[in-house]
C-alpha positions, 0 to 999 in steps of 0.5 A: 500500500505504501508503495502505491501512494508515491507511484500515484503521486508521480503519475499525477505530477506527470499528467499535470506536467505534460498538460502544463507543457502543452499549454506553453508556447513552442519557444518556451517548451525547451527551457521549461523541460530543461528546468523540470529535468534539473529540478527532478535531478536535484529532488532525486539526489536529495531523496537518495541522500536522505534515504542513505543510498548516496553519500551527501557529498555525492548529492551535493556534487550532483546538485552542482551539475546544473550550475556548471555553466554559471560556475565556469563563468565565475571561474573565467573571471578569476582565472586569467588563462581562461579569460585569454581562452575566451578572448581567443574564441570571440571574433575580432570586432569590426575595424572602425579605424580603417578610415582614420585620418592622418592627424588622428594617426599622428596623435595616436602614435605621438608623432605629430611634432616629428611629422610637422618638422619633416624629420619623421622616418618609417623607423620612427613610426615602427618604434612608436608603434612597438612602444605603444603596442607593448603597453596596450596589447590585449595579452598585456591588459589592453583591449582589442579596440586600442590595439586595432587603433594603434595598428591602423594609425601605423598603417595610415602614417606609413602610407602618408610617408611613402 
């Protein structure tokens, strides 16, 4: 008799769950099913831990499985090598700097005085670019926008000199 009550309760929950899922719009069904499965996993693990069929640490680790994506996101914020891996996977931004003016390029590289005096050489441009890119490269704490801007400035100034 005692085994029959949980089976009836589970069948009733299953019936109401299926009827509830049928009423949901198609876009939300997958998310609802995922949440229901995660909830069922957690309830099952808690039940197994209470009845002594699984160690409480096993239940805790099993309950952390649904939180895996969130935990990986937090780990990526605190572990620098994961940030580099994430940055490598993201596509580079569109280059808004391809239409940089010569004046902006000279100011970016800090070469305006040398250009106006007529003493600017391609070696000076390369040196200024190298100095800035070493400080502002994404691998050294800079960002993609600054590195792209410095590269575009170098290209623009070298075109103007040749």
